[in-house]
Structure formats: C-alpha cells, structure tokens
C-alpha positions as CSV (number, residue, x, y, z in Angstrom):
1,M,92.7,71.0,92.4
2,R,92.4,68.0,94.3
3,K,95.0,66.2,92.2
4,I,97.2,69.2,92.4
5,G,97.1,69.2,96.3
6,E,97.6,65.3,96.3
7,N,100.8,66.1,94.3
8,R,101.9,68.6,96.9
9,I,101.6,65.7,99.4
10,L,103.5,63.3,97.3
11,F,106.4,65.9,96.6
12,N,106.4,66.8,100.3
13,S,106.7,63.1,101.2
14,L,109.8,62.8,99.1
15,S,111.3,65.6,101.0
16,T,110.5,63.8,104.1
17,L,112.4,60.7,102.8
18,S,115.2,62.7,102.0
19,K,115.3,64.6,105.4
20,K,115.0,60.9,107.0
21,W,118.1,59.9,105.1
22,R,120.1,63.2,106.2
23,D,119.3,62.8,109.8
24,G,120.0,59.2,110.0
25,N,116.5,58.0,110.5
26,F,115.7,56.4,107.2
27,G,116.7,53.0,108.7
28,E,113.5,53.2,110.9
29,I,111.3,53.0,107.6
30,V,113.4,50.5,106.1
31,E,112.7,48.5,109.2
32,D,109.2,49.3,109.5
33,W,108.6,48.0,105.7
34,R,110.7,45.1,105.9
35,W,108.4,44.1,108.9
36,I,105.5,44.8,106.4
37,F,107.1,42.9,103.8
38,T,106.9,39.4,106.0
39,Y,103.3,39.6,105.3
40,T,103.7,40.5,101.6
41,R,105.6,37.3,101.2
42,R,103.0,35.2,102.4
43,H,101.0,36.4,99.3
44,R,103.4,36.6,96.6
45,W,101.6,34.6,94.0
46,A,98.7,37.2,94.4
47,V,101.4,40.0,94.0
48,V,102.4,38.6,90.8
49,F,98.7,38.0,89.6
50,Y,97.9,41.5,90.7
51,T,100.9,42.9,88.7
52,V,100.2,41.1,85.4
53,L,96.8,42.0,85.4
54,G,97.7,45.8,86.1
55,I,100.3,45.8,83.1
56,L,97.5,44.1,80.7
57,S,94.9,46.8,81.6
58,T,97.7,49.6,81.1
59,T,98.6,47.9,77.7
60,L,95.1,47.9,76.6
61,G,94.2,51.5,77.7
62,L,97.3,52.5,75.4
63,V,96.0,50.5,72.6
64,G,92.6,52.0,72.8
65,S,94.0,55.6,72.9
66,V,95.9,54.8,69.5
67,A,92.9,53.2,68.0
68,G,90.9,56.3,69.2
69,K,93.7,58.5,67.3
70,Y,93.1,56.8,64.0
71,M,89.1,56.8,64.4
72,I,89.4,60.5,64.7
73,D,91.7,60.7,61.6
74,I,89.1,58.7,59.8
75,I,86.2,60.9,60.8
76,T,88.3,64.1,59.9
77,G,89.2,62.5,56.5
78,Y,92.8,61.7,57.0
79,Q,92.2,58.0,56.7
80,T,89.1,56.0,55.6
81,S,90.2,52.4,55.8
82,K,90.1,49.7,58.6
83,L,87.2,51.6,60.4
84,S,85.8,48.3,61.3
85,I,88.9,47.0,62.6
86,L,89.4,49.9,64.9
87,I,85.8,49.8,66.0
88,V,86.4,46.3,67.3
89,I,89.7,47.3,68.9
90,I,88.4,50.2,70.8
91,L,85.4,48.2,72.2
92,S,87.6,45.1,72.9
93,S,90.0,47.3,74.9
94,A,87.3,48.9,76.8
95,V,86.0,45.7,77.8
96,F,89.0,43.9,78.7
97,S,90.2,46.9,80.6
98,L,86.9,46.8,82.7
99,V,87.2,43.2,83.2
100,F,90.8,43.5,84.3
101,S,90.1,46.5,86.7
102,S,87.3,44.6,88.2
103,L,89.3,41.6,88.6
104,I,92.2,43.9,90.3
105,S,89.6,45.3,92.6
106,R,88.2,42.2,93.8
107,L,91.6,40.6,94.4
108,S,92.9,43.7,96.3
109,A,89.6,43.2,98.3
110,K,90.2,39.6,99.3
111,I,93.8,39.9,99.7
112,G,93.2,43.0,101.9
113,I,91.0,41.4,104.0
114,H,93.3,38.3,104.5
115,I,96.4,40.5,105.2
116,N,94.2,42.6,107.7
117,N,93.1,39.3,109.6
118,D,96.7,38.0,109.5
119,I,98.3,40.9,111.1
120,Q,95.6,41.6,113.5
121,A,95.5,37.9,115.0
122,D,99.4,37.9,115.2
123,I,99.3,41.1,116.8
124,F,96.6,40.0,119.4
125,D,98.5,37.2,120.1
126,R,101.8,39.2,120.7
127,I,99.7,41.7,122.6
128,I,98.1,39.1,125.0
129,D,101.7,37.8,125.8
130,V,103.6,41.1,126.5
131,D,104.8,41.7,129.9
132,W,102.1,43.2,132.2
133,K,104.2,46.3,133.4
134,A,105.2,47.0,129.6
135,I,101.6,47.1,128.4
136,S,100.2,48.9,131.2
137,G,101.8,52.2,130.2
138,Y,99.5,52.3,127.1
139,S,95.6,53.5,127.5
140,S,92.9,51.1,126.0
141,G,92.1,53.7,123.5
142,D,95.5,53.9,122.3
143,L,95.7,50.1,122.1
144,L,92.5,49.7,120.1
145,N,93.5,52.5,117.6
146,R,96.6,50.7,116.8
147,F,94.9,47.3,116.6
148,N,92.2,48.7,114.2
149,S,93.3,51.7,112.4
150,D,96.9,51.3,112.0
151,V,96.5,47.7,111.1
152,Q,94.1,48.7,108.3
153,T,96.5,51.1,106.8
154,V,99.3,48.4,106.9
155,S,97.0,45.7,105.4
156,K,95.9,48.1,102.5
157,N,99.3,48.8,101.6
158,A,101.1,45.6,102.1
159,I,100.0,43.8,99.1
160,S,99.6,46.7,96.6
161,W,102.7,48.8,97.0
162,L,105.0,46.7,95.0
163,P,102.7,46.0,92.1
164,S,101.7,49.6,92.3
165,I,105.5,50.7,91.7
166,I,105.9,48.1,88.8
167,I,102.8,49.0,87.1
168,A,103.1,52.8,87.5
169,V,106.8,52.6,86.1
170,Y,105.8,50.5,83.2
171,N,102.7,52.9,82.5
172,F,105.0,55.9,82.6
173,I,107.7,54.3,80.4
174,V,105.4,53.1,77.5
175,T,103.4,56.4,77.5
176,F,106.7,58.4,77.1
177,I,107.8,56.1,74.3
178,L,104.6,56.5,72.7
179,I,104.8,60.1,72.8
180,W,108.4,60.2,71.8
181,H,107.4,57.9,68.5
182,Y,105.1,60.7,67.4
183,D,106.9,63.7,68.3
184,K,110.2,64.1,70.7
185,I,109.4,67.9,71.7
186,M,105.9,67.0,73.0
187,S,107.2,64.1,75.2
188,L,109.7,66.4,76.6
189,I,107.0,69.0,77.2
190,A,104.6,66.3,78.5
191,F,107.1,65.1,81.0
192,A,108.3,68.7,82.0
193,S,105.5,69.0,84.6
194,A,106.6,66.1,86.7
195,P,110.2,66.9,87.4
196,V,109.5,70.6,87.7
197,M,106.9,69.9,90.4
198,L,109.4,67.3,92.0
199,L,112.2,70.1,92.0
200,M,109.9,72.6,93.7
201,S,109.1,70.4,96.4
202,K,112.4,71.4,98.1
203,Y,110.9,74.7,98.9
204,F,108.1,73.3,101.0
205,I,108.6,72.0,104.7
206,S,107.5,68.4,104.6
207,K,104.9,67.9,106.9
208,Q,103.2,64.4,105.7
209,R,104.7,62.3,108.5
210,E,104.5,64.8,111.2
211,Y,100.9,65.4,110.5
212,A,99.9,61.5,110.2
213,K,101.7,61.1,113.5
214,K,99.8,63.8,115.2
215,V,96.2,62.9,114.0
216,K,96.9,59.1,115.1
217,E,98.2,60.3,118.5
218,K,95.2,62.7,119.1
219,G,92.9,59.9,117.6
220,S,94.2,57.5,120.3
221,E,94.0,60.1,123.3
222,M,90.4,60.7,122.1
223,M,89.4,57.1,121.8
224,A,90.8,56.4,125.3
225,F,88.7,59.0,126.6
226,E,85.8,57.4,124.9
227,V,86.6,54.0,126.1
228,E,86.8,55.5,129.8
229,T,83.7,57.3,129.2
230,F,81.5,54.4,128.0
231,Y,82.9,51.7,130.5
232,N,82.1,54.2,133.3
233,F,78.6,55.0,132.1
234,D,76.9,54.4,135.5
235,T,79.4,56.4,137.4
236,I,79.2,59.5,135.1
237,K,75.3,59.3,135.4
238,S,75.1,58.6,139.0
239,F,77.5,61.9,139.8
240,G,75.4,63.8,137.1
241,I,78.6,64.7,135.1
242,M,77.4,64.3,131.8
243,K,78.0,68.0,130.7
244,T,81.5,67.8,132.2
245,C,82.2,64.7,129.9
246,G,80.3,66.3,127.0
247,R,82.8,69.5,127.5
248,K,85.9,67.3,127.5
249,L,84.9,65.7,124.3
250,R,84.4,68.9,122.7
251,E,88.1,70.1,124.0
252,W,89.5,66.8,122.0
253,Q,87.6,67.7,119.1
254,Q,88.8,71.2,119.1
255,K,92.3,70.0,119.2
256,L,91.8,67.6,116.5
257,K,90.0,70.7,114.7
258,E,93.1,72.8,115.2
259,I,95.4,70.0,113.5
260,S,93.1,69.6,110.6
261,L,92.6,73.5,109.9
262,E,96.6,74.0,110.2
263,Y,97.0,71.3,107.5
264,N,94.1,72.8,105.7
265,M,96.0,76.3,105.5
266,F,99.1,74.6,104.4
267,T,97.2,72.7,101.6
268,I,95.6,76.0,100.3
269,K,98.9,77.9,100.0
270,T,100.9,75.2,98.4
271,N,97.8,74.4,95.8
272,I,97.9,77.8,94.6
273,F,101.4,77.6,93.6
274,M,100.9,73.8,92.1
275,S,98.0,74.9,90.1
276,V,99.7,78.0,88.6
277,L,102.7,75.5,87.7
278,G,100.5,72.9,86.2
279,M,98.4,75.4,84.4
280,I,101.6,76.5,82.6
281,V,102.8,73.2,81.5
282,Q,99.3,72.6,80.4
283,Y,99.0,75.5,78.1
284,A,102.5,75.0,76.8
285,A,101.4,71.5,75.6
286,F,98.1,72.7,74.2
287,G,100.0,75.7,72.5
288,Y,102.4,73.3,71.0
289,C,100.0,71.0,69.9
290,L,98.0,73.9,68.0
291,F,101.1,75.1,66.3
292,L,101.7,71.5,65.1
293,L,98.1,71.3,63.8
294,W,98.3,74.8,62.3
295,T,101.4,74.0,60.2
296,H,99.8,70.5,59.4
297,A,102.4,68.7,61.1
298,I,100.0,66.7,63.0
299,S,96.3,65.5,62.5
300,Y,93.5,66.1,64.8
301,G,93.7,62.5,66.2
302,T,97.5,62.9,66.9
303,M,96.6,66.1,68.7
304,T,94.1,64.4,70.6
305,L,96.4,61.6,71.4
306,F,99.3,64.0,72.5
307,L,96.9,65.7,75.1
308,E,95.5,62.6,76.3
309,Q,98.7,61.0,76.8
310,R,100.4,64.0,78.4
311,V,97.7,63.7,81.0
312,R,98.5,60.1,81.2
313,L,102.4,60.6,81.4
314,S,102.0,63.1,84.1
315,S,99.5,60.9,86.1
316,A,101.7,58.1,85.6
317,F,104.8,59.7,87.2
318,N,102.6,60.8,90.0
319,S,101.7,57.4,90.7
320,V,105.1,56.3,90.9
321,V,105.7,59.2,93.5
322,G,102.2,58.6,95.1
323,I,103.6,55.2,96.4
324,V,105.8,57.7,98.8
325,P,103.0,59.4,101.1
326,Q,101.5,55.8,101.2
327,F,105.0,54.2,102.1
328,L,105.3,57.2,104.8
329,T,101.9,56.6,106.1
330,S,102.3,52.7,106.4
331,S,105.6,53.1,107.9
332,V,104.1,55.2,110.6
333,S,101.4,52.9,111.4
334,A,103.9,50.0,111.1
335,H,106.0,51.6,113.7
336,R,102.9,52.0,115.9
337,I,102.2,48.4,115.8
338,R,105.8,47.4,116.2
339,E,106.1,49.5,119.3
340,L,103.7,46.9,120.6
341,I,104.9,43.7,119.4
342,D,108.4,44.6,120.5
343,L,107.6,45.2,124.1
344,P,109.2,42.4,126.3
345,R,107.3,39.1,126.5
346,E,106.1,37.4,129.7
347,R,108.3,35.0,131.3
348,H,107.6,31.4,130.3
349,I,108.9,28.7,132.0
350,P,108.6,25.3,130.3
351,E,109.1,23.2,133.3
352,S,105.7,24.5,134.5
353,E,104.0,21.8,132.5
354,E,105.4,19.1,134.5
355,L,103.5,20.3,137.4
356,K,100.0,19.4,135.9
357,A,100.7,15.6,136.9
358,L,100.9,16.9,140.6
359,A,97.9,19.5,140.6
360,E,95.3,17.0,142.3
361,D,97.3,17.0,145.6
362,G,97.6,21.0,145.4
363,F,100.2,23.6,145.6
364,E,101.9,25.8,148.1
365,V,102.0,29.5,147.0
366,R,105.3,30.9,148.4
367,M,107.4,34.1,148.5
368,E,110.7,34.6,150.1
369,G,112.5,37.7,150.5
370,V,110.5,39.5,147.9
371,D,111.2,43.2,146.8
372,F,109.0,45.0,144.3
373,A,108.6,48.6,142.7
374,Y,106.5,49.7,139.7
375,V,108.9,52.5,139.4
376,E,112.5,52.4,140.1
377,G,113.2,53.8,143.7
378,K,109.6,53.5,144.7
379,E,109.3,50.2,146.5
380,V,105.9,48.8,147.1
381,I,106.8,45.5,149.0
382,T,110.2,45.1,150.7
383,G,111.9,41.9,152.2
384,S,108.6,40.0,152.3
385,S,107.7,36.4,152.5
386,F,104.3,34.6,152.5
387,K,102.9,31.0,152.7
388,A,99.7,29.4,151.7
389,A,99.4,25.7,151.5
390,P,96.3,23.4,150.0
391,G,93.3,23.3,152.5
392,E,93.9,26.6,153.6
393,I,92.3,30.0,153.6
394,V,94.9,32.6,153.8
395,A,94.0,36.3,154.1
396,L,95.8,39.3,152.9
397,I,94.6,42.4,155.0
398,G,95.5,46.1,155.3
399,P,94.6,49.7,154.1
400,S,93.8,50.4,150.6
401,G,96.8,51.2,148.2
402,E,99.3,49.4,150.4
403,G,100.2,46.5,148.2
404,K,97.5,43.9,148.5
405,T,96.7,43.6,144.8
406,T,100.4,43.7,144.0
407,M,100.9,40.5,145.9
408,I,97.9,39.0,143.8
409,R,99.9,40.2,140.7
410,L,103.1,38.4,141.8
411,M,101.3,35.4,142.8
412,L,100.0,35.2,139.0
413,G,103.3,35.9,137.5
414,L,101.8,39.2,135.9
415,I,104.9,41.0,137.6
416,L,108.2,39.7,138.8
417,P,109.8,40.4,142.1
418,D,112.8,42.5,141.7
419,K,114.6,40.5,144.5
420,G,113.7,37.3,146.2
421,T,111.3,34.7,144.6
422,A,107.7,33.8,144.2
423,F,107.0,30.0,143.3
424,L,104.7,27.2,143.4
425,R,105.7,24.0,145.5
426,A,104.1,20.8,144.6
427,S,103.7,17.8,147.1
428,D,106.8,16.0,146.1
429,G,109.0,19.5,146.7
430,T,109.1,20.4,143.0
431,E,109.4,24.2,142.7
432,V,108.6,26.5,139.8
433,E,108.8,30.4,139.9
434,M,105.8,32.2,138.9
435,N,105.4,32.9,135.5
436,A,103.0,33.1,132.5
437,D,102.8,29.1,132.3
438,S,102.2,28.7,136.0
439,R,99.0,30.8,135.8
440,A,97.1,27.8,134.5
441,F,97.1,26.6,138.0
442,F,95.1,29.7,139.3
443,S,91.6,30.8,139.3
444,Y,91.4,34.7,140.1
445,V,88.4,36.7,141.1
446,P,89.5,40.2,140.6
447,Q,87.8,43.4,142.2
448,G,84.8,44.8,140.3
449,N,82.5,43.4,137.9
450,T,83.9,41.0,135.3
451,I,80.7,39.4,134.1
452,L,80.3,39.6,130.1
453,S,77.4,39.9,127.8
454,G,75.8,36.5,126.9
455,T,74.3,33.8,128.9
456,V,75.1,32.6,132.4
457,A,76.5,29.3,130.9
458,E,78.5,31.3,128.5
459,N,80.0,33.3,131.1
460,M,80.8,30.3,133.0
461,R,82.4,28.3,130.1
462,L,84.9,31.1,129.3
463,V,87.3,29.3,131.8
464,R,86.0,25.8,130.7
465,E,84.8,25.3,127.2
466,D,83.8,21.6,127.7
467,A,82.2,22.2,131.1
468,T,78.7,20.4,131.2
469,D,75.5,22.0,132.5
470,E,75.8,19.6,135.4
471,E,79.4,21.0,136.1
472,I,78.1,24.6,135.9
473,I,75.2,23.9,138.2
474,E,77.5,22.5,140.8
475,A,80.0,25.5,140.6
476,L,77.1,27.8,141.1
477,K,75.7,26.1,144.1
478,I,79.3,26.0,145.7
479,A,79.3,29.9,145.1
480,C,75.7,30.0,146.4
481,A,74.5,31.4,143.0
482,Y,72.3,28.7,142.0
483,D,69.5,30.0,143.9
484,F,68.8,33.0,142.0
485,V,70.1,31.6,138.8
486,S,67.8,28.8,138.9
487,A,64.9,31.4,139.3
488,L,65.6,32.7,136.1
489,P,63.2,32.2,133.1
490,D,66.0,30.1,131.3
491,G,68.0,29.1,134.4
492,I,71.8,28.9,133.2
493,N,70.8,29.6,129.6
494,S,69.3,33.1,130.7
495,K,70.9,36.3,129.0
496,V,73.1,38.4,130.8
497,G,73.5,42.1,130.2
498,E,77.0,43.6,129.5
499,R,78.9,43.9,132.8
500,G,76.3,41.9,134.4
501,R,73.4,43.9,134.1
502,G,70.3,42.6,135.6
503,F,72.1,41.3,138.5
504,S,73.0,42.9,141.7
505,E,76.7,43.3,142.7
506,G,76.5,40.8,145.1
507,Q,75.0,38.3,142.4
508,A,77.6,39.3,139.9
509,Q,80.4,38.4,142.5
510,R,79.1,35.0,143.4
511,L,78.7,34.4,139.4
512,A,82.3,35.5,139.2
513,I,83.4,33.0,142.0
514,A,81.3,30.2,140.3
515,R,83.2,30.7,137.1
516,A,86.6,30.7,139.1
517,I,85.5,27.3,140.9
518,L,84.4,25.8,137.6
519,R,88.0,26.4,136.4
520,D,88.9,23.8,139.2
521,A,92.5,25.2,139.4
522,P,94.5,24.3,142.6
523,V,94.8,27.9,143.7
524,L,92.0,30.3,144.1
525,L,92.4,34.1,144.4
526,L,89.8,36.3,145.5
527,D,90.8,39.9,145.3
528,E,88.0,41.8,147.3
529,A,85.8,39.3,145.5
530,T,83.3,39.0,148.7
531,S,82.7,42.6,149.4
532,A,79.3,42.8,148.1
533,L,78.0,39.6,149.8
534,D,76.3,39.5,153.2
535,V,78.2,38.1,156.1
536,T,76.3,35.0,156.1
537,T,76.6,34.2,152.5
538,E,80.5,35.1,152.3
539,R,81.1,32.6,155.3
540,Q,79.0,30.0,153.4
541,V,80.8,30.6,150.2
542,L,84.4,30.1,151.9
543,R,83.1,27.0,153.7
544,N,81.5,25.4,150.6
545,I,85.0,25.9,149.0
546,V,87.1,24.3,151.3
547,T,84.6,21.3,152.0
548,S,84.2,20.7,148.3
549,K,87.8,21.3,147.3
550,P,89.8,20.2,150.1
551,N,93.1,20.3,148.3
552,K,92.5,23.8,147.0
553,T,94.8,26.8,148.2
554,C,92.5,29.8,149.0
555,I,94.0,33.0,149.2
556,V,91.7,36.3,149.7
557,T,92.4,40.0,150.1
558,T,89.8,41.6,152.3
559,H,88.6,44.4,154.6
560,R,86.0,42.3,156.0
561,P,86.8,41.0,159.7
562,T,84.3,38.1,159.4
563,V,86.5,36.2,157.2
564,L,89.7,36.2,159.4
565,N,88.5,33.5,161.8
566,L,88.1,31.1,159.0
567,C,91.7,31.6,157.9
568,S,94.4,29.7,158.8
569,R,96.8,32.4,158.5
570,V,96.5,36.2,158.2
571,Y,99.0,38.6,156.5
572,R,98.9,42.2,157.0
573,V,100.4,44.3,154.3
574,K,101.3,47.7,155.5
575,D,104.5,50.2,155.1
576,R,105.9,48.2,152.4
577,S,106.1,44.9,154.3
578,V,104.0,41.8,154.4
579,T,103.9,40.5,158.1
580,E,102.1,37.2,159.4
581,L,100.1,37.8,162.4
582,D,99.5,35.5,165.1
583,E,95.9,34.7,166.6
584,A,96.0,37.6,169.0
585,Q,97.2,40.0,166.4
586,S,94.5,38.8,164.0
587,S,92.0,39.3,166.5
588,I,92.8,42.8,167.2
589,E,93.0,43.5,163.5
590,A,89.6,42.2,163.3
591,M,88.5,44.6,165.8
592,E,90.1,47.3,164.2
593,F,88.4,46.8,160.9
C-alpha cells in the first residue's frame, strides 16, 4: 500500500512537470537545478564512483537471481549439475551486494554532510552580506527554516540524483532484457504496470509541489512564532500570557493538521485506484506464469525468476520516475534558498580600506541633505544634515519612533539615503560614503540586551579575538564594569547566561559598552545604551570615554537630559527633520524631558 501511494506521488509529480512546461514555468525548475548542479560538480568524482558501485551492485543482484533460478531447477529435478558453482555464485553475489550497498550508504552520508556544510556556509556568507532592507522582510523563523530544512533537502539530492537516474535506467534495461530473453510476452506483462500507471496519472491533479510549498511556508511561520516566543520568554512570563501563547501554538498546529489531513484524504482516494490497478497487473503476470508452468513451457525456477524480475522491473521503472518528486521537492527548497541569495547585496566601496591609515586621527561623521523612507512615499527623514567630529559627544534626541535609530542605521551603512549623502571624512579631507566596509570604523551598542552565553572574556573577544586580558580589563574599567566583574568568582572568565542572565540590565549595558570600547573603532554609537544606568554612572562612563579616547567620535541617542550638558552638539529628530539645537534650545529640551 505504501509503495502504491509513493507511485501516486511520482506520477502526480510528472503531471506537475508537464503543467509547469505548459505554463511556461518549467524554466524556474531548470534554473533551480542548475544552481544545485554547481555543488554537484564540486564532487564529480564521488558521483562517478557512486554510479559505478550502484551498477555493480545491480549487476550482482541479477546474477544472484539467475543463479537462484537454476538452484530451484536443480532442487525440482530439472538440472542436477554445477550445484556447487551455483552456491558459490549466490553467496558471492549476496556478499558483494552487501559490501557495495554499505559503501554506497557510507559514501552518500559523507558526501551529503560535505554538500550540506558547503551550501550552509555559502548561504550564511550570502545572507550576512544581504542588504538590510531586503532581508528585514523575512522573519527569523523563516530564515532558520530555509537555512536548515531547505538546505538539508537540497544536500540530500545534490549528489544522488544523477547516479540514481543512471543506476535506475540501467537496472530497468537489463531486467527487461533478462525477462525478454526467457519470454517476450512475460516481459511485456511485467512492463505493463509502469506505463499504465503513468498514463492514468493524467486523471489526478498534481499537488506535490503545492503541498511541499504549503508545508514549508507553514513550517516557517510556525518556527517564527517559536523563535519569538522563546526569545521573549521573560516578557511572556511577566505578563502571565503563557496560556495565550499555548493557544496560538495550537492554532498553528491546527493549520498544519488541516494541510496534512487534506493530503491524507487525497492519498487514500488515489491509493485505492492504484492498488486495484497494481493487483490486476500482478494477477495477470501470476496467471500467465501458471499457464506456462501448466503447459510445461517453463520450469519452477523460471517462474520464480519471472515473478521476482516483474517486481524488480516495476521497481526499476518507479525508481526512474521516483527521481521526479525528489526533483520537484529539491527545486522548491532550492528556489526558497535562491530567494535569499538573490537578494541585493550590501554596498561595498573598496576605497574604504584606504581610511585605515587615518583611523588614529578619528573621523567626522557627516550627513548632508538626506532623505530616507523605508516604504516609498512615507519618508522618515527629509532634507536633514548632521555632523559629529573626533573628540565630541553628539546627542540625537526626540520622541520615540521619530527616526533616531534610522539615523544610526544610516551612519552604519545598513540603509542608504534616497537623496543626499552620508559619509566619513578623514583628517586629510578624504571622504567615503557609508557602506558595508566603512562599518569597520564603528563600534555600536544597540538598544536591548546583546550579551551572549559564554564567559565575560568570550563576550568581549567577539569584537577582537586577539585582545589580551589586560586590554579587556582596561575596557571594563572605562565602562565602569570592572567593579562588579572583578567580584565574580572567576573574574573575566566567569560564565554569563544567555542574554546576560545573572547580570542586571545596567550591568549588561556596561558590558556591552565595554565590548564596544575594546573594539577601539574611531566612531562609537550608543543607541539608548545608557538607559539602564544611574545618572552618576552614565556621566562617568561618557567622561571616561572622552578622556581615554580623545580622538573618538561619540554619538548617543538618548531620552536622558543628564547627557546633554556633556555634548558638543545636540540634534533633535522630530517631524521627519533633524535639526541642530543651540545651547538655549538644548537647555529647554533638557527641561522638557
């Protein structure tokens, strides 16, 4: 029953291919597989070896079947000679088939892991370099599902598809020739089940690709929900909405169940038809063999060979067609992966490398006449300019949601101005527009908790792998974090929980600031990074930064009035405009906070 159900899927897949051809969409599948083939070519010698082993294993299986036929004839009295030779042949073919199948299994596993790692590594590098606006349209759960599930699907078929076709076609041809050699009518009966099932498949609407896409999409959506739930675990528990989240999980499960049951009903209906068709062909072959045996046209051994090879022939044909659903499933996964890697890349300006020689003197961060909108027609920033020079602390203030974080993203080159320019200016007047490469000159402390699991030292060395313990301690002191780190049992080698568990929000912020200081980039961006610090600590941290790193350009977004009197300039972000405030205005703004 299960095999017949698989046949139904295979034949429906062929219908899908035919429909894709008629609709003009077959080119998508070709392009998906052309991409997969780039990984197949990297391991072409493994493909050749895999194919040779498969052909040898198939050949030995046929030899064993023929030897078994003669063995039965010997036992039933038709032949009495060469018994010992037949026993050797049967045992040898069985042993060699076992060895070859084991080698194929081992080779497939090793190559599959290599392919999976190659694709994942390549895709990871491409995703990391994707334009921020383009990738932000995908949820974390969807990205993880594509990165793991879809890559595994592709990697499993990238190597095996070509050898599987060659081996299956070879198996089909030699099996058909073998049956034809003994009885031509029997070979036609044995072959009848495959084309009949193939022809009947036109009566079924192909749903293989549709279901694969639905399942993957729902899986991505469900994974996105799971990622968000576990990431915001503390918030969920603090609001006491565990039951609400549980209900939502069950709603997602219900959606997946509905798709599965719909598919199951389709399978049941088609299985009934395919089962009846398969039994008709099977009984026809069996009846013909009985007739030949009754008329003494064949021996018992030949009858056994016929029935065994009929199944083998049908299986060989199904193996050939069986590549099709894998072909389709892999193309779906490959298409989902290619959607990510085909997203526009970040802008890279090679001239940014030339700024390294001037980093010691610091850089001005400049924006002139900048317009920006996440969605066309809905500007967040319009006609705005900005300047922050080495040795300065410059503040960005304004109501939440008005564009302060957008300004930070423009400085980091994560997003690019629709109009105007955002650039770095070196001490010799060299200017380079913000891009992915200029980001090397920034240290960034975003909003929220950004501490990872590991040790304090490991968290710090994320930005500088070669940092010494002394340099880490110095950065911690500047950020006013060494007082509580030194009190830990193992100092900087003490364990940190996921998202900084074990530390208060203020301590986690100071660790994040220390990490940014350790990076020692010319520009330091603090996006509400001191919000959890008390006033005294906040002011001390900023003073320490200016004192210890006099050429550093420090830019802060804040809601705290206590920072403003430490700043060289204050910019207000409000009503889509960035405006520089004079001292009187800054004082008024501070009073209004």
